[in-house]
ZAMARGU-4260 file (C-alpha; in steps of 0.2 Angstrom, whole numbers, plus 5000, padded with zeros to 4 digits):
<rodrens>
0) 5404/5718/5389 | 5398/5732/5400 | 5384/5734/5408 | 5367/5739/5396 | 5352/5751/5401
5) 5337/5742/5392 | 5330/5761/5385 | 5313/5761/5373 | 5323/5759/5357 | 5332/5744/5363
10) 5317/5736/5370 | 5307/5739/5354 | 5325/5732/5343 | 5323/5716/5356 | 5306/5713/5355
15) 5307/5712/5336 | 5322/5702/5335 | 5314/5691/5348 | 5298/5689/5337 | 5309/5683/5323
20) 5318/5671/5335 | 5302/5666/5341 | 5299/5655/5325 | 5282/5656/5326 | 5280/5655/5342
25) 5286/5665/5358 | 5271/5675/5360 | 5267/5693/5351 | 5274/5707/5350 | 5259/5718/5358
30) 5261/5706/5373 | 5280/5710/5373 | 5279/5728/5371 | 5265/5727/5387 | 5278/5718/5398
35) 5293/5732/5391 | 5283/5746/5396 | 5279/5740/5413 | 5298/5735/5417 | 5303/5753/5409
40) 5292/5761/5422 | 5295/5751/5437 | 5314/5754/5438 | 5330/5754/5428 | 5333/5738/5418
45) 5351/5731/5416 | 5357/5720/5405 | 5373/5711/5409 | 5381/5698/5402 | 5384/5680/5411
50) 5402/5683/5414 | 5398/5700/5422 | 5390/5690/5437 | 5398/5680/5451 | 5397/5659/5445
55) 5388/5656/5459 | 5374/5667/5457 | 5357/5661/5458 | 5347/5666/5442 | 5329/5662/5438
60) 5321/5660/5422 | 5305/5671/5417 | 5294/5661/5406 | 5274/5661/5401 | 5267/5643/5397
65) 5252/5641/5386 | 5241/5643/5370 | 5243/5660/5363 | 5227/5658/5351 | 5216/5653/5366
70) 5203/5666/5368 | 5202/5665/5384 | 5221/5671/5387 | 5228/5682/5400 | 5244/5684/5408
75) 5248/5704/5415 | 5263/5712/5418 | 5260/5710/5438 | 5258/5691/5436 | 5276/5690/5430
80) 5281/5699/5447 | 5268/5690/5457 | 5275/5673/5452 | 5294/5677/5460 | 5285/5681/5475
85) 5277/5664/5475 | 5293/5656/5473 | 5301/5667/5487 | 5288/5663/5499 | 5291/5644/5498
90) 5307/5644/5501 | 5316/5647/5483 | 5335/5655/5485 | 5334/5673/5483 | 5340/5677/5467
95) 5353/5687/5460 | 5348/5691/5443 | 5334/5684/5429 | 5333/5676/5412 | 5321/5675/5400
100) 5316/5657/5394 | 5317/5661/5377 | 5316/5672/5362 | 5299/5679/5355 | 5289/5695/5355
105) 5282/5693/5373 | 5295/5677/5378 | 5310/5690/5377 | 5303/5700/5388 | 5300/5687/5403
110) 5309/5692/5418 | 5312/5711/5415 | 5296/5715/5428 | 5303/5706/5442 | 5319/5714/5437
115) 5316/5733/5435 | 5306/5729/5451 | 5319/5720/5462 | 5335/5731/5456 | 5342/5715/5451
120) 5351/5713/5431 | 5343/5703/5417 | 5357/5693/5412 | 5359/5688/5396 | 5361/5667/5396
125) 5341/5662/5391 | 5337/5646/5390 | 5337/5645/5371 | 5339/5656/5357 | 5324/5652/5349
130) 5306/5647/5355 | 5301/5631/5359 | 5284/5622/5365 | 5286/5613/5381 | 5295/5620/5397
135) 5305/5604/5398 | 5314/5609/5381 | 5317/5628/5389 | 5326/5620/5404 | 5344/5619/5400
140) 5344/5597/5401 | 5341/5601/5421 | 5329/5585/5418 | 5342/5574/5415 | 5348/5577/5432
145) 5340/5565/5445 | 5345/5577/5459 | 5340/5592/5454 | 5321/5599/5461 | 5312/5610/5450
150) 5303/5624/5459 | 5290/5634/5449 | 5277/5647/5451 | 5262/5651/5439 | 5249/5665/5438
155) 5237/5670/5429 | 5220/5671/5420 | 5205/5684/5419 | 5198/5686/5437 | 5183/5694/5431
160) 5178/5678/5421 | 5185/5666/5436 | 5199/5661/5428 | 5214/5668/5438 | 5225/5655/5449
165) 5241/5652/5458 | 5251/5639/5459 | 5267/5632/5466 | 5276/5615/5464 | 5291/5608/5466
170) 5297/5590/5463 | 5307/5581/5447 | 5306/5592/5431 | 5297/5579/5421 | 5284/5578/5435
175) 5280/5596/5438 | 5281/5603/5421 | 5264/5595/5415 | 5256/5604/5431 | 5261/5620/5424
180) 5252/5616/5408 | 5237/5611/5415 | 5236/5628/5425 | 5239/5637/5409 | 5223/5626/5401
185) 5214/5630/5418 | 5218/5648/5418 | 5208/5651/5399 | 5227/5647/5390 | 5240/5657/5397
190) 5252/5658/5413 | 5266/5668/5419 | 5279/5658/5426 | 5295/5659/5438 | 5305/5643/5437
195) 5322/5633/5441 | 5332/5641/5451 | 5350/5640/5446 | 5370/5646/5447 | 5375/5657/5435
200) 5389/5645/5431 | 5375/5633/5425 | 5366/5644/5412 | 5382/5649/5407 | 5386/5631/5401
205) 5370/5623/5397 | 5359/5639/5391 | 5361/5651/5376 | 5373/5664/5382 | 5372/5680/5370
210) 5355/5676/5363 | 5346/5692/5370 | 5360/5705/5361 | 5359/5693/5346 | 5340/5697/5346
215) 5343/5717/5349 | 5355/5717/5334 | 5345/5708/5325 | 5329/5720/5328 | 5339/5734/5323
220) 5343/5727/5309 | 5328/5726/5302 | 5323/5742/5307 | 5331/5752/5298 | 5326/5744/5282
225) 5315/5754/5269 | 5302/5741/5263 | 5295/5725/5268 | 5305/5715/5257 | 5321/5725/5263
230) 5316/5719/5282 | 5314/5702/5277 | 5329/5700/5269 | 5339/5711/5283 | 5333/5696/5293
235) 5340/5683/5282 | 5356/5691/5279 | 5360/5694/5298 | 5356/5676/5302 | 5364/5668/5288
240) 5346/5660/5282 | 5335/5662/5266 | 5319/5667/5260 | 5311/5653/5254 | 5295/5660/5246
245) 5282/5674/5247 | 5264/5669/5243 | 5247/5667/5252 | 5240/5656/5265 | 5229/5645/5255
250) 5226/5633/5271 | 5227/5635/5287 | 5223/5622/5303 | 5225/5626/5320 | 5218/5617/5334
255) 5220/5623/5353 | 5220/5607/5366 | 5231/5605/5381 | 5238/5621/5383 | 5246/5622/5367
260) 5241/5628/5349 | 5245/5615/5333 | 5241/5613/5315 | 5248/5616/5298 | 5252/5631/5284
265) 5251/5629/5267 | 5257/5644/5257 | 5258/5639/5238 | 5269/5624/5234 | 5275/5625/5254
270) 5270/5617/5270 | 5273/5620/5287 | 5268/5610/5302 | 5267/5619/5319 | 5267/5615/5337
275) 5265/5634/5345 | 5282/5635/5333 | 5285/5632/5316 | 5291/5613/5317 | 5293/5606/5297
280) 5294/5614/5281 | 5291/5605/5266 | 5290/5609/5247 | 5280/5598/5238 | 5284/5584/5250
285) 5303/5587/5251 | 5308/5591/5268 | 5318/5608/5268 | 5319/5612/5286 | 5315/5604/5304
290) 5314/5611/5323 | 5326/5617/5328 | 5330/5628/5311 | 5321/5642/5313 | 5305/5643/5301
295) 5296/5659/5301 | 5282/5671/5293 | 5281/5689/5289 | 5268/5699/5284 | 5271/5705/5267
300) 5261/5721/5269 | 5272/5728/5283 | 5287/5717/5285 | 5283/5712/5302 | 5286/5694/5311
305) 5267/5684/5311 | 5267/5670/5324 | 5256/5654/5319 | 5244/5660/5333 | 5241/5677/5322
310) 5242/5669/5304 | 5226/5673/5294 | 5220/5664/5280 | 5224/5671/5262 | 5235/5684/5270
315) 5251/5688/5259 | 5268/5683/5269 | 5285/5680/5265 | 5293/5664/5273 | 5312/5663/5281
320) 5322/5647/5285 | 5337/5649/5294 | 5348/5634/5298 | 5350/5628/5318 | 5367/5630/5315
325) 5367/5649/5313 | 5358/5650/5332 | 5363/5652/5348 | 5351/5636/5358 | 5353/5627/5375
330) 5355/5611/5380 | 5335/5608/5378 | 5338/5608/5358 | 5351/5594/5359 | 5340/5581/5368
335) 5332/5568/5357 | 5321/5561/5371 | 5313/5579/5369 | 5313/5582/5350 | 5303/5564/5348
340) 5291/5572/5357 | 5287/5584/5343 | 5283/5568/5330 | 5265/5562/5337 | 5259/5581/5337
345) 5264/5586/5320 | 5262/5569/5312 | 5280/5571/5304 | 5297/5564/5306 | 5312/5575/5317
350) 5323/5564/5322 | 5326/5559/5305 | 5330/5575/5297 | 5348/5577/5306 | 5340/5586/5323
355) 5354/5576/5332 | 5362/5583/5347 | 5372/5597/5344 | 5390/5597/5354 | 5393/5613/5365
360) 5401/5627/5358
</rodrens>
């Protein structure tokens, strides 16, 4: 496919579609709009497919790590550029392009600012075509390679409150990822991150090629719908999912700890649990959806997606469910060891509900 120049209109569609594919996480659209605005004024933002760059091209992942509901959370567009500088200052190979770590209202825009500033392409080979809670889940299976040395840089926090910090770490991915999460916690809840340089050939095989264009198309479908219900139904039709409920949030429990949000939401006879993203959906105790299935809430008044950090008690919402088989997923969603870490957080079984490793397409 030919190179696509990201315009304000395409950026808005990507953010809207990305927010739906965030599945309750991936940050809010307000943050995504700020990132996109900064990128578009910084230079030309070019979107290319992974097949349009040489296989040996080094791609760097743009990410944000933290708990979106944390009251002190702050990661500005300039922080997303600074982390790339930190990688370079510490010997990271020069990137030939950037990839967002996941879909989400703001996550879909990760990597956009440095790509525009450096005149490098944004490559449509995301680490994952939906949002996920841990950095390791968005590392395309690199944690299984004992020889891979992860390089990660983080920056964020409000300097006026003494929370701003910068961090560079390298080492085995399982050891490095918790340090970045701890940095987010110490910075007030959120840091911008650049991490895990890999060859384009690796991202093509183990990432989620096409996920960014899917988010754009989804956003475009939603934007032309005329009513809130039509917007949600457009999302369901495009993704091959179903609108399972409309109702008021009768119970909402949210705890922010260790750089994560977790809790539960009750809407009529439906109960969801979340760990940044929605993890399980049950009706009267019967399991209907299990991560990495996509579970998402929409505001019934305006039809816009609502993250777990944005939900309010008594808010009237639609509830969408999409099977994982309809999503573009990266290798992190095929790793049972990573999915099992969800269980003690939400107090629900995950692996027993068909969350089996998926075959490569």
